[in-house]
C-alpha positions in Angstrom: 178.5 226.7 232.3 175.0 225.9 232.0 172.5 227.7 234.4 169.7 224.4 233.9 167.1 227.0 234.1 163.9 226.7 231.7 164.6 228.1 228.1 162.8 231.1 226.9 163.0 230.1 223.3 164.1 226.8 221.1 167.5 226.4 222.6 167.8 229.8 223.8 168.4 230.6 227.7 168.0 234.3 228.3 169.8 234.4 231.3 173.2 232.7 230.0 172.9 234.3 226.8 172.5 237.9 228.0 176.1 237.2 230.0 177.6 235.9 226.8 176.4 239.2 224.9 177.5 241.3 227.8 181.2 239.3 227.6 181.2 240.4 223.9 180.4 244.3 224.2 183.8 245.3 224.3 184.8 243.0 221.2 183.1 245.5 218.7 181.7 249.0 218.2 180.1 250.6 215.2 181.7 253.7 216.3 178.8 255.3 217.6 177.7 255.1 221.1 174.0 255.5 220.4 173.8 252.7 218.1 176.2 250.7 220.2 173.7 251.0 223.3 170.8 250.3 220.7 172.4 247.0 219.9 173.3 246.0 223.3 170.0 246.9 224.8 168.1 244.6 222.3 170.7 241.7 222.7 170.1 241.7 226.5 166.4 241.8 226.2 166.2 238.8 223.7 164.3 235.8 224.7 164.8 233.7 221.4 167.1 234.0 218.6 164.7 236.0 216.3 164.7 238.9 218.7 168.4 239.8 218.6 170.3 242.2 216.0 173.9 242.5 215.7 176.6 245.0 214.6 178.0 243.3 211.4 181.3 244.7 210.0 181.0 245.3 206.4 183.7 243.4 205.4 181.7 240.0 206.7 179.5 240.7 203.4 180.5 239.2 200.1 179.2 239.6 196.2 177.7 243.0 197.2 175.3 243.7 194.2 173.1 246.6 193.5 169.2 245.6 193.2 167.7 249.1 193.1 167.5 252.8 194.4 164.0 253.5 196.1 162.6 256.9 197.2 165.0 257.6 199.9 167.7 255.0 200.0 169.4 251.8 197.9 169.1 248.5 198.1 171.7 245.6 197.6 171.9 241.9 197.9 174.9 240.3 199.7 175.8 237.0 201.0 176.5 237.5 205.0 179.4 235.1 205.6 178.9 234.4 209.0 175.0 234.3 209.1 172.6 235.1 212.0 172.6 233.4 215.2 170.9 230.3 216.1 172.1 229.4 219.5 175.1 228.8 221.7 176.9 225.9 220.9 178.5 224.7 224.3 180.8 222.0 222.5 182.9 224.9 220.6 182.1 227.3 223.0 180.6 229.8 220.2 177.4 231.0 218.7 176.1 228.5 216.0 175.1 230.4 213.0 173.6 229.8 209.6 176.4 230.7 207.6 176.4 231.9 204.0 173.0 233.7 204.4 171.6 235.9 201.6 170.8 239.2 202.9 169.5 242.6 201.8 171.4 245.6 202.8 169.3 248.9 202.5 171.0 252.2 202.8 169.0 255.3 204.0 169.7 258.7 202.9 170.3 261.3 205.1 171.1 258.9 208.0 173.1 261.3 209.9 170.4 261.7 212.4 171.0 258.3 214.7 168.2 258.5 216.9 165.5 258.9 214.4 167.2 256.6 212.2 167.2 253.9 215.2 163.8 254.7 216.1 162.5 253.9 212.6 164.3 250.5 213.1 162.8 249.8 216.5 159.2 250.3 215.3 160.0 247.4 212.6 161.3 245.4 215.2 158.1 244.8 217.1 156.6 243.0 214.5 158.9 240.2 214.4 157.3 237.0 213.9 154.2 238.5 212.2 155.3 238.2 208.7 157.4 241.5 208.7 160.5 240.8 206.8 163.3 240.4 209.3 166.2 242.7 210.4 169.4 241.0 211.2 171.6 244.1 212.4 173.2 246.9 211.1 176.3 247.8 209.4 178.1 250.7 207.8 179.5 251.0 204.2 182.9 252.5 204.7 183.4 253.6 201.1 180.2 255.9 201.3 180.1 256.4 204.9 176.4 255.5 205.3 174.6 253.0 207.7 172.5 250.2 206.4 170.2 248.0 207.6 170.7 244.3 207.1 167.5 242.4 206.3 166.3 239.1 205.1 166.5 238.6 201.4 163.3 237.9 199.6 164.3 236.3 196.4 161.3 237.3 194.2 161.8 240.9 194.8 158.9 243.3 195.1 155.2 242.4 194.5 155.4 244.7 191.6 158.2 242.7 190.0 156.5 239.5 190.7 153.3 240.5 189.0 155.2 241.6 186.0 156.6 238.4 185.6 154.1 236.1 186.7 150.6 237.5 186.4 149.7 234.9 183.6 150.0 232.3 186.4 147.6 233.6 188.9 144.0 232.3 189.5 141.6 234.4 191.3 142.0 232.3 194.2 145.9 232.9 194.2 145.2 236.6 193.6 143.0 236.5 197.0 145.7 234.5 198.8 148.2 237.2 198.1 145.8 239.9 199.1 145.2 237.8 202.5 148.5 237.6 203.3 149.1 241.2 202.7 145.9 242.5 204.8 146.7 240.2 207.3 150.3 241.8 208.0 148.8 245.2 208.0 146.2 244.3 210.3 148.9 243.1 212.7 150.5 246.5 212.2 147.2 248.5 212.5 146.5 246.4 215.9 149.7 247.7 217.5 148.4 251.1 217.1 150.7 251.9 214.2 150.5 253.0 210.8 152.9 252.0 207.8 152.6 255.3 206.0 154.1 254.4 202.7 152.1 251.5 201.7 152.6 250.4 198.1 153.5 247.2 196.0 157.3 248.4 195.9 157.1 247.9 199.6 155.9 244.5 199.7 158.3 241.8 198.8 157.9 238.1 198.0 159.9 234.9 198.7 157.6 232.9 196.7 154.5 233.6 194.3 152.3 234.2 197.6 154.5 234.4 200.4 154.5 238.3 200.8 156.0 240.3 203.4 155.7 244.2 204.3 158.9 246.0 204.0 160.1 249.7 205.0 157.7 249.8 207.8 158.5 253.3 209.6 161.4 254.0 207.0 159.2 255.7 204.6 160.5 259.2 205.3 163.8 260.4 205.3 165.0 260.3 209.1 166.6 263.7 209.1 163.4 265.5 207.6 161.0 266.9 210.0 158.9 269.6 207.9 155.1 269.6 208.8 154.7 271.4 205.4 156.0 268.4 203.5 154.5 264.9 202.7 156.3 261.6 201.4 155.1 258.7 199.2 153.8 257.7 196.0 151.1 259.8 194.8 148.6 257.0 193.3 148.6 255.2 196.6 148.1 258.3 198.9 144.9 259.1 200.3 143.4 262.2 199.2 143.3 263.5 202.9 147.1 263.2 202.9 147.7 265.1 200.1 145.6 267.9 201.5 147.8 267.6 204.7 145.4 266.2 206.9 146.9 263.9 209.8 147.5 260.4 208.7 145.3 257.5 210.0 145.1 253.8 209.7 142.4 254.6 207.4 145.0 256.2 205.1 146.9 252.8 204.7 143.5 251.3 203.8 143.4 253.5 200.8 146.5 252.4 199.9 145.6 248.9 200.1 142.9 249.6 197.9 145.4 250.5 195.2 147.5 247.5 195.8 144.5 245.3 195.3 143.8 247.0 191.8 147.4 245.9 191.0 147.0 242.1 192.3 143.6 241.8 190.6 144.6 243.2 187.2 148.3 243.8 187.0 148.1 247.5 186.3 149.5 249.9 188.7 147.2 252.9 189.4 147.7 255.9 186.9 150.2 254.0 185.3 149.4 255.9 181.9 149.4 259.5 183.2 152.0 262.0 184.6 152.4 261.8 188.7 152.0 265.6 189.1 149.9 268.2 190.6 146.9 267.5 188.4 146.7 263.8 189.7 147.1 265.1 193.3 144.2 267.7 192.6 142.3 264.8 190.8 142.8 262.1 193.8 141.5 264.8 196.1 138.3 265.5 194.1 137.7 261.5 194.2 139.1 260.8 190.4 139.7 257.0 190.7 142.1 255.0 188.5 141.0 253.1 185.7 139.7 249.2 185.9 141.4 248.0 182.9 139.9 244.4 183.2 136.7 242.8 184.0 136.9 241.6 187.5 134.5 239.9 189.9 132.0 242.2 191.2 132.3 241.1 195.0 136.0 241.9 194.6 135.6 245.2 192.9 133.1 246.4 195.5 135.7 245.6 198.3 138.5 247.3 196.5 136.3 250.5 195.9 135.3 250.5 199.4 139.1 251.2 200.1 138.9 254.1 198.3 135.9 256.0 199.8 137.0 259.6 200.1 135.7 259.6 203.8 138.2 257.9 205.9 135.7 256.7 208.4 133.8 254.9 205.9 136.6 252.7 204.6 136.9 248.9 206.1 139.2 248.3 208.5 142.1 245.8 207.8 140.3 243.2 210.0 137.1 243.3 208.0 139.1 243.3 204.8 140.6 240.1 206.0 137.1 238.6 206.9 135.7 239.9 203.5 138.4 238.4 201.5 138.3 234.9 203.4 134.8 234.9 202.5 135.6 235.0 198.8 138.4 232.6 198.7 137.1 229.5 196.7 133.4 231.0 196.9 131.6 233.2 194.5 134.3 233.7 192.2 133.5 232.6 188.7 136.4 233.6 186.7 139.3 231.1 187.2 142.3 232.5 184.9 143.5 235.7 183.2 143.1 234.4 179.7 141.0 237.5 178.2 143.2 240.1 180.1 145.7 242.4 178.2 148.4 242.0 180.8 150.1 245.6 182.0 153.2 246.1 179.9 156.0 248.0 182.0 157.2 249.5 178.7 153.5 251.4 178.4 154.2 253.3 181.7 154.0 257.1 181.1 157.4 258.9 181.5 156.5 261.0 184.5 154.8 258.3 186.4 156.7 258.1 189.4 156.4 254.8 191.7 159.2 255.6 194.3 158.5 257.6 197.3 159.3 261.3 197.3 158.8 264.5 198.7 155.5 266.0 197.9 154.1 269.4 198.7 150.8 269.3 200.2 147.7 271.0 198.6 147.5 274.8 200.0 144.3 276.2 201.1 144.1 278.5 198.1 144.5 275.9 195.4 141.7 273.8 197.4 139.7 276.9 197.1 140.6 277.4 193.3 139.2 273.8 192.3 135.9 274.0 194.7 137.1 271.3 197.0 135.9 273.4 199.8 132.6 275.0 200.5 131.9 278.6 202.1 131.7 277.2 205.5 135.2 275.7 205.1 134.2 271.9 205.0 135.1 269.7 202.3 132.6 269.3 199.3 131.1 265.9 198.8 132.3 264.6 195.2 
């Protein structure tokens, strides 16, 4: 029966659909009370179809294919037979769904701490509708006994893979368009008072050449790990203050964006030809920047290098970066192609260059003293 109240979203009545979800609560379970209650609460609060998540039995996925292993989880592609809910179909008295949807399944290592695990997912759900990859729900792989997040599938893969395949096709304006999309998403994250904390080209995915989405937001560290003496990330993208164990800020994300900008402009990931070890950590902390392999417009180079400022307070905000890049789009960029570029060859990567997130020991005070990073008063030296 319809309630004849105004819809809260397209073909979506909050009052009616809340009752329908409640009527189905006893028809499914994840096997864990916290997860069940988490999903149920989100369903009861949904004002449109894009705001719901579901518990999805693993047998509702077909053609599960391994894609990649990241720092703290494994990613698969699959076809969701039922697909996500669109609206309630009163003619058949059931949910209308987008059947046969391609999805991404991401397992999280050490996902036994379910409260932390769910909090990480909740953080990402805050950004639905703001160019963050959509989460459809949760499932559990019975073979490996591990929980998995079910997300929208980006058919072009990571930004890094996209650059490897298609860099020669990118004009300067196309590169700026990619960067504008990414920095706008980062601006939305920062506007909410949050931080990504593991921002690199492997955590940005593409549906098309320029349609980019930030993923792994809030999922960057193992959910069961809470060691204040340890930090997590990909060393070349980590701001120097983080490598010394200082508090993470939004400016730390900006430093990482500068490294992503280097990749988009030149095709070369930062520090690709050297080991990613303690020596690199020390050099980053002392202000050693990655080599810029190709000639790029000076105006873009200045924006990028401002992101690398050793003083976090002197880095631009995401909002300012968006404004600066918009000013450069179609204006003042003289180079139109990559004809003179020697494109990065993934086979050239140093065997000890690691571009997946991992546990990294922060610099000790003794090491900082040894390398002369601190003055006698205990303040950081200018480099």
